[in-house]
MIKOLGU-991217 format. One line per 8 residues: number of its first residue (from 1); their letters; for each residue x, y, z of N, C-alpha, C. Coordinates in steps of 0.02 Angstrom, whole numbers, plus 50000, padded with zeros to 5 digits. Example, Ala and Ser with C-alpha at 12.3 -4.5 7.8 and 13.67 -1.06 7.14 Angstrom:
BEGIN
1) as) 50660 49716 50390 50615 49775 50390 50660 49835 50390  50642 49888 50354 50684 49947 50357 50645 50002 50394 $
% end
This chain:
BEGIN
1) mskneqtt) 46051 45450 51649 46028 45500 51667 45969 45529 51615  45912 45550 51641 45857 45565 51589 45874 45634 51560  45837 45649 51500 45853 45712 51461 45833 45769 51503  45784 45771 51546 45770 45823 51596 45827 45838 51652  45851 45774 51677 45905 45783 51721 45971 45815 51689  45979 45787 51626 46037 45816 51587 46030 45897 51581  45973 45913 51558 45967 45981 51553 45970 46022 51620  45949 46001 51672 45946 46029 51729 46036 46032 51757 $
9) shtdtnat) 46065 45970 51750 46140 45977 51769 46172 46026 51723  46168 46027 51659 46192 46083 51624 46183 46148 51638  46114 46163 51657 46095 46226 51685 46129 46248 51749  46141 46191 51792 46170 46203 51856 46245 46225 51846  46274 46188 51804 46350 46195 51782 46357 46262 51755  46322 46285 51715 46321 46346 51675 46313 46403 51738  46268 46401 51785 46259 46443 51830 46314 46453 51886  46349 46394 51890 46406 46391 51936 46461 46426 51905 $
17) qsatqstt) 46474 46409 51839 46523 46441 51797 46514 46520 51788  46450 46547 51779 46426 46613 51781 46446 46642 51849  46435 46616 51907 46442 46640 51975 46516 46646 51977  46564 46597 51960 46623 46599 51971 46653 46650 51932  46631 46658 51866 46668 46718 51826 46650 46779 51844  46592 46791 51881 46568 46860 51901 46591 46888 51960  46632 46855 52004 46673 46872 52053 46740 46867 52052  46783 46898 52095 46855 46889 52105 46872 46910 52168 $
25) hfgyeqvp) 46936 46897 52188 46954 46918 52252 46987 46990 52258  46969 47019 52306 46997 47081 52328 47025 47069 52400  47095 47057 52392 47116 47024 52458 47089 46962 52472  47062 46951 52534 47026 46887 52548 46949 46893 52536  46926 46956 52519 46858 46968 52500 46835 46948 52430  46782 46917 52417 46755 46904 52353 46714 46969 52327  46724 46998 52280 46686 47047 52253 46674 47047 52180  46620 47072 52156 46607 47077 52080 46670 47105 52044 $
33) vdeksnkv) 46677 47064 51985 46730 47077 51952 46740 47150 51930  46674 47180 51906 46679 47255 51886 46693 47303 51942  46695 47281 52003 46706 47324 52063 46779 47313 52086  46815 47265 52064 46890 47264 52101 46930 47322 52070  46937 47334 52006 46980 47399 51991 46972 47462 52031  46899 47480 52042 46890 47538 52084 46908 47528 52153  46912 47471 52190 46929 47460 52252 46996 47469 52266  47029 47436 52211 47111 47440 52205 47136 47516 52197 $
41) advfhsva) 47100 47547 52157 47107 47615 52144 47096 47657 52206  47052 47643 52251 47042 47679 52312 47102 47664 52358  47131 47605 52364 47181 47589 52399 47245 47639 52377  47263 47639 52316 47318 47670 52297 47304 47753 52299  47251 47772 52287 47238 47839 52295 47250 47869 52376  47235 47813 52406 47252 47831 52486 47318 47833 52506  47360 47779 52475 47419 47774 52507 47477 47809 52465  47456 47842 52400 47501 47871 52353 47550 47924 52378 $
49) dkydimnd) 47528 47969 52432 47572 48021 52451 47623 47987 52506  47604 47926 52540 47652 47895 52592 47687 47833 52556  47674 47822 52484 47700 47761 52449 47774 47750 52460  47815 47795 52442 47891 47787 52439 47922 47777 52518  47888 47815 52562 47905 47808 52633 47892 47737 52660  47830 47722 52648 47811 47653 52676 47845 47593 52634  47864 47603 52577 47898 47556 52547 47971 47539 52581  47999 47597 52605 48057 47595 52626 48060 47562 52702 $
57) lmsggvhr) 48000 47583 52736 47990 47557 52808 47962 47477 52802  47924 47471 52761 47909 47399 52761 47954 47349 52741  47992 47365 52693 48060 47325 52672 48123 47335 52694  48125 47383 52741 48183 47400 52777 48236 47423 52721  48210 47452 52664 48246 47479 52612 48269 47425 52565  48247 47355 52580 48273 47307 52533 48244 47312 52473  48183 47341 52462 48144 47343 52392 48197 47381 52347  48242 47418 52363 48293 47450 52320 48338 47401 52296 $
65) lwkkytid) 48353 47350 52332 48403 47302 52301 48361 47248 52254  48302 47251 52270 48267 47202 52229 48255 47236 52152  48238 47300 52155 48233 47334 52100 48297 47342 52064  48355 47353 52090 48412 47359 52070 48437 47295 52031  48420 47235 52063 48431 47174 52017 48392 47167 51960  48329 47190 51968 48294 47187 51903 48313 47236 51854  48341 47297 51859 48380 47333 51808 48436 47311 51784  48479 47281 51829 48543 47255 51807 48546 47194 51770 $
73) nsgakkgd) 48481 47155 51773 48468 47099 51732 48426 47108 51668  48409 47178 51664 48365 47194 51609 48397 47187 51545  48455 47206 51541 48485 47209 51475 48484 47277 51444  48450 47326 51473 48433 47379 51446 48490 47417 51422  48487 47457 51356 48543 47487 51339 48524 47548 51294  48565 47583 51274 48549 47659 51246 48510 47642 51196  48452 47684 51177 48415 47686 51122 48350 47632 51125  48347 47595 51183 48295 47560 51191 48229 47588 51206 $
81) tildlagg) 48173 47553 51200 48108 47582 51208 48079 47534 51258  48071 47566 51316 48053 47529 51379 47982 47560 51411  47943 47505 51426 47876 47519 51467 47886 47495 51533  47880 47547 51586 47870 47528 51658 47807 47531 51679  47784 47473 51674 47705 47465 51687 47687 47458 51763  47636 47491 51779 47616 47495 51857 47676 47524 51894  47709 47574 51855 47770 47607 51875 47772 47655 51928  47704 47663 51961 47701 47703 52013 47742 47776 52024 $
89) tgdlaikf) 47783 47775 52064 47831 47834 52075 47889 47841 52038  47903 47786 51996 47947 47788 51949 48015 47769 51980  48021 47722 52022 48088 47693 52044 48130 47666 51982  48097 47622 51944 48125 47598 51884 48138 47640 51832  48085 47684 51820 48083 47725 51761 48146 47782 51762  48159 47800 51814 48222 47842 51831 48283 47817 51808  48296 47751 51825 48363 47719 51805 48364 47704 51727  48303 47681 51710 48299 47661 51634 48306 47722 51591 $
97) srivgseg) 48277 47782 51620 48292 47841 51573 48370 47868 51562  48401 47856 51612 48471 47867 51610 48505 47822 51567  48481 47748 51565 48515 47703 51530 48505 47720 51449  48437 47724 51444 48418 47724 51371 48449 47790 51336  48457 47853 51377 48486 47911 51343 48428 47941 51295  48461 47995 51260 48413 48026 51229 48390 47997 51154  48430 47943 51141 48401 47900 51084 48342 47848 51102  48336 47843 51164 48290 47795 51182 48224 47823 51212 $
105) qvtlsdin) 48178 47785 51241 48114 47817 51270 48084 47768 51328  48073 47798 51374 48032 47769 51425 47965 47782 51446  47926 47744 51445 47852 47751 51451 47829 47730 51533  47828 47781 51575 47799 47772 51638 47721 47765 51642  47697 47711 51652 47621 47697 51651 47595 47666 51709  47533 47687 51740 47509 47663 51791 47427 47673 51785  47386 47629 51813 47317 47627 51805 47284 47683 51863  47329 47699 51905 47305 47749 51958 47328 47821 51950 $
113) esmlengr) 47291 47863 51937 47299 47937 51926 47343 47971 51986  47328 47954 52037 47365 47977 52096 47441 47958 52099  47448 47892 52078 47507 47868 52085 47559 47891 52021  47527 47893 51971 47559 47919 51906 47583 47998 51911  47528 48036 51937 47549 48107 51955 47607 48113 51999  47610 48075 52051 47660 48071 52096 47723 48055 52064  47726 48012 52021 47779 47994 51977 47808 48050 51944  47765 48082 51902 47773 48135 51860 47808 48190 51895 $
121) rrltdmgi) 47781 48205 51953 47806 48266 51984 47880 48242 52008  47892 48184 52032 47955 48167 52063 48003 48163 52002  47993 48145 51947 48036 48137 51902 48059 48208 51864  48006 48254 51856 48012 48317 51837 48051 48358 51884  48036 48351 51950 48090 48383 52004 48160 48361 51991  48168 48299 51973 48241 48268 51961 48271 48293 51895  48234 48334 51865 48256 48352 51789 48254 48299 51739  48217 48243 51752 48206 48191 51699 48159 48208 51656 $
129) vgnidyvl) 48171 48240 51589 48131 48255 51538 48160 48234 51476  48112 48239 51431 48139 48225 51359 48131 48155 51330  48155 48107 51370 48147 48036 51349 48097 47998 51384  48058 48024 51424 48006 47990 51459 47940 48027 51452  47882 47979 51445 47811 48008 51440 47779 47965 51492  47715 47993 51505 47671 47963 51565 47605 47943 51532  47582 47883 51537 47525 47854 51512 47482 47823 51568  47416 47848 51573 47368 47815 51618 47343 47763 51586 $
137) adaqelpf) 47353 47698 51606 47330 47646 51559 47317 47580 51611  47269 47537 51581 47252 47467 51619 47298 47421 51575  47328 47382 51618 47369 47328 51595 47333 47278 51558  47274 47270 51565 47229 47213 51534 47209 47248 51465  47216 47309 51447 47207 47337 51380 47254 47395 51367  47316 47373 51356 47358 47425 51345 47354 47464 51274  47352 47528 51280 47351 47575 51222 47411 47584 51179  47446 47534 51168 47509 47546 51132 47514 47487 51069 $
145) pdnhfdiv) 47552 47514 51013 47554 47477 50959 47592 47409 50967  47567 47357 50919 47596 47293 50925 47672 47301 50914  47712 47251 50954 47785 47245 50929 47824 47312 50941  47804 47348 51002 47836 47416 51013 47889 47424 51053  47886 47383 51125 47935 47391 51169 47992 47330 51165  48050 47358 51178 48102 47311 51189 48094 47269 51257  48079 47313 51303 48073 47289 51365 48014 47316 51409  47976 47260 51440 47921 47285 51487 47937 47261 51556 $
153) tmafglrn) 47936 47310 51599 47942 47287 51669 47881 47300 51708  47869 47261 51762 47806 47269 51798 47825 47250 51873  47838 47302 51921 47863 47286 51984 47801 47297 52033  47781 47246 52064 47731 47255 52114 47669 47272 52099  47645 47253 52040 47583 47273 52014 47540 47228 51990  47558 47169 51966 47519 47113 51930 47479 47087 51983  47494 47090 52047 47444 47048 52091 47383 47086 52102  47389 47154 52086 47329 47192 52091 47278 47194 52028 $
161) vtdkdkal) 47299 47161 51973 47262 47163 51914 47209 47104 51924  47148 47128 51892 47089 47093 51904 47094 47025 51862  47115 47024 51791 47131 46971 51754 47206 46968 51734  47239 46927 51773 47314 46934 51759 47320 46897 51689  47289 46846 51670 47301 46818 51603 47287 46865 51550  47244 46900 51552 47221 46952 51498 47276 47001 51498  47306 47026 51553 47362 47077 51551 47425 47051 51528  47444 46980 51542 47491 46953 51517 47499 46950 51438 $
169) rsifrtik) 47436 46938 51412 47423 46933 51338 47429 47006 51305  47407 47044 51337 47407 47118 51314 47481 47145 51319  47516 47133 51371 47589 47149 51368 47628 47112 51308  47616 47045 51308 47656 47004 51247 47642 47042 51187  47575 47066 51170 47567 47096 51108 47606 47152 51095  47629 47193 51145 47660 47258 51135 47732 47256 51131  47765 47190 51149 47835 47181 51156 47857 47156 51077  47919 47188 51064 47951 47175 50999 47975 47099 51000 $
177) pggklmvl) 47973 47067 50943 48003 47002 50945 48075 47013 50966  48095 46959 51010 48165 46964 51045 48169 47001 51107  48112 47043 51120 48111 47081 51177 48079 47040 51245  48082 47071 51301 48059 47022 51355 48011 47068 51406  47986 47019 51453 47947 47055 51498 47986 47032 51564  47984 47076 51617 48013 47066 51679 47955 47074 51735  47928 47024 51774 47884 47042 51822 47914 47032 51894  47921 47087 51930 47952 47087 52001 47889 47083 52056 $
185) efskpvlp) 47882 47035 52088 47819 47036 52129 47828 47000 52184  47795 47007 52239 47794 46961 52304 47772 46897 52282  47809 46843 52307 47782 46783 52295 47774 46734 52354  47799 46667 52360 47792 46627 52409 47857 46606 52444  47866 46619 52505 47928 46602 52538 47943 46524 52530  48012 46516 52521 48034 46449 52513 48081 46422 52563  48103 46469 52608 48145 46440 52662 48103 46420 52718  48131 46360 52749 48097 46341 52808 48077 46389 52859 $
193) glstfydq) 48024 46388 52881 48004 46434 52944 47997 46509 52928  48008 46522 52863 48007 46588 52853 47926 46625 52844  47879 46566 52817 47815 46582 52810 47785 46605 52873  47804 46580 52929 47770 46585 52992 47788 46662 53019  47850 46676 53011 47878 46740 53031 47844 46800 52980  47848 46776 52918 47816 46828 52868 47742 46844 52883  47704 46794 52894 47631 46803 52911 47627 46850 52972  47664 46836 53025 47656 46885 53084 47673 46952 53061 $
201) ysfkllpl) 47728 46963 53024 47740 47027 53008 47694 47055 52968  47660 47024 52913 47610 47054 52865 47552 47071 52896  47516 47030 52938 47458 47037 52965 47455 47069 53035  47506 47081 53067 47513 47121 53126 47543 47185 53117  47611 47177 53105 47646 47244 53100 47632 47291 53035  47620 47258 52986 47605 47297 52920 47548 47343 52926  47489 47322 52950 47433 47366 52955 47448 47415 53012  47477 47398 53058 47491 47448 53113 47536 47510 53088 $
209) mgkliand) 47594 47484 53046 47636 47531 53011 47587 47582 52973  47549 47557 52937 47495 47593 52881 47455 47640 52926  47435 47617 52987 47394 47653 53022 47439 47724 53054  47488 47710 53077 47536 47760 53111 47569 47804 53054  47591 47774 52999 47622 47821 52947 47573 47846 52899  47534 47811 52877 47484 47832 52821 47414 47845 52840  47405 47827 52914 47331 47839 52942 47292 47801 52897  47312 47737 52875 47267 47688 52842 47289 47628 52847 $
217) aesyqyla) 47259 47584 52899 47274 47517 52914 47240 47471 52871  47177 47485 52833 47149 47450 52800 47177 47432 52733  47206 47485 52704 47241 47473 52638 47296 47433 52642  47335 47430 52691 47395 47384 52703 47371 47314 52717  47313 47310 52757 47290 47247 52766 47271 47218 52698  47243 47250 52657 47229 47226 52580 47292 47210 52554  47348 47249 52552 47406 47230 52525 47440 47169 52547  47430 47157 52612 47449 47091 52644 47413 47031 52612 $
225) esirmhpd) 47346 47032 52607 47307 46986 52585 47316 46977 52510  47324 47035 52475 47336 47021 52403 47404 46990 52380  47448 46991 52423 47507 46947 52413 47494 46866 52422  47455 46860 52472 47437 46788 52486 47398 46759 52430  47359 46797 52394 47317 46780 52338 47352 46772 52269  47409 46809 52267 47453 46801 52211 47469 46734 52193  47480 46716 52131 47506 46644 52104 47569 46644 52129  47587 46574 52145 47654 46555 52167 47710 46555 52104 $
233) qetlkgmm) 47767 46542 52126 47819 46554 52067 47805 46512 52011  47785 46452 52019 47786 46402 51964 47717 46415 51920  47668 46437 51960 47596 46448 51936 47604 46516 51891  47641 46567 51909 47649 46625 51872 47689 46609 51807  47751 46571 51817 47785 46551 51757 47738 46513 51714  47696 46471 51724 47653 46440 51678 47603 46487 51654  47580 46532 51689 47534 46587 51656 47573 46628 51600  47629 46646 51614 47670 46684 51557 47686 46640 51503 $
241) egagfert) 47696 46580 51511 47706 46535 51452 47635 46527 51423  47590 46530 51454 47517 46527 51420 47495 46585 51381  47531 46642 51399 47520 46703 51364 47556 46710 51306  47611 46659 51293 47654 46663 51235 47729 46669 51244  47741 46686 51306 47813 46696 51318 47860 46621 51326  47917 46638 51304 47962 46584 51300 48026 46591 51342  48061 46537 51354 48124 46544 51401 48108 46568 51465  48050 46565 51492 48030 46584 51557 48063 46563 51612 $
249) syhnmtgg) 48082 46596 51663 48118 46581 51719 48102 46629 51779  48124 46610 51834 48112 46659 51895 48167 46651 51936  48176 46706 51981 48236 46701 52029 48207 46723 52091  48218 46687 52148 48191 46701 52208 48234 46750 52238  48213 46804 52270 48252 46848 52322 48219 46847 52397  48263 46857 52441 48244 46856 52514 48203 46798 52525  48228 46733 52519 48191 46682 52535 48134 46660 52491  48122 46698 52430 48054 46680 52399 48004 46729 52413 $
257) ivalhtgy) 48010 46780 52460 47966 46830 52475 47945 46870 52413  48001 46874 52372 47995 46911 52311 48024 46865 52256  47992 46871 52193 48025 46838 52139 48026 46887 52079  48079 46873 52038 48080 46908 51976 48071 46861 51925  48015 46855 51884 48002 46827 51828 48030 46854 51765  48054 46814 51721 48070 46838 51645 48042 46801 51602  48018 46825 51552 47998 46786 51492 48010 46835 51424  48028 46781 51364 48044 46826 51303 47996 46813 51252 $
265) kf) 47990 46855 51197 47946 46856 51153 47988 46838 51078  47971 46778 51047 48001 46766 50991 47966 46754 50925 $
% end
């Protein structure tokens, strides 16, 4: 290869890499990286008021069992400092607040102001005050000190993050040595035949429910697509290890439709 050909090849490679790095997926759509967060924000601003109702309808209430399993396996105890990241309307934060007691502290954090405000109202109405605070934050750039939290949980939020590797590194920084991260997220079905049924449900029934209940079919179409674009169980496990977590593992639930990933910081 001549020098000119080498230069041209190098330039083409750089251009390809630049183009790849400048876009990301929003569901099945490719969008500029700097636009994804706004698009995701629009989705959750739209669904915030119907979020809890739709969760129960979409999962038949099973999401409560997934979250209970997460809490039961968190090892949370009185006096712990816990971050419920992408905590939305506070399902996990409610339980953690009761576990850690007045000696502990729970931070309910979300990047979406509408979701966070709904969570604040819900917990305040339940009388949960004193050991909980609310922080509007991007998981990719968490505004918390190093080595601060005993436990970080992230339930059904990681798939919406633009740069998941960056978010995992940011989370790792904030966890105390000996602490852990728990990521509860939709994953890849592992039972034979389940994928076909799940696809039919996700792409036909889910948007219809969104239209009828939340008057927003498009947002629930995005949610279905975002699940398919999320890394599978082994890939996410590897990403957590790449961010520094050790003793990483995952537990499949409902045939792999959902998986709970756990990793420790030592």
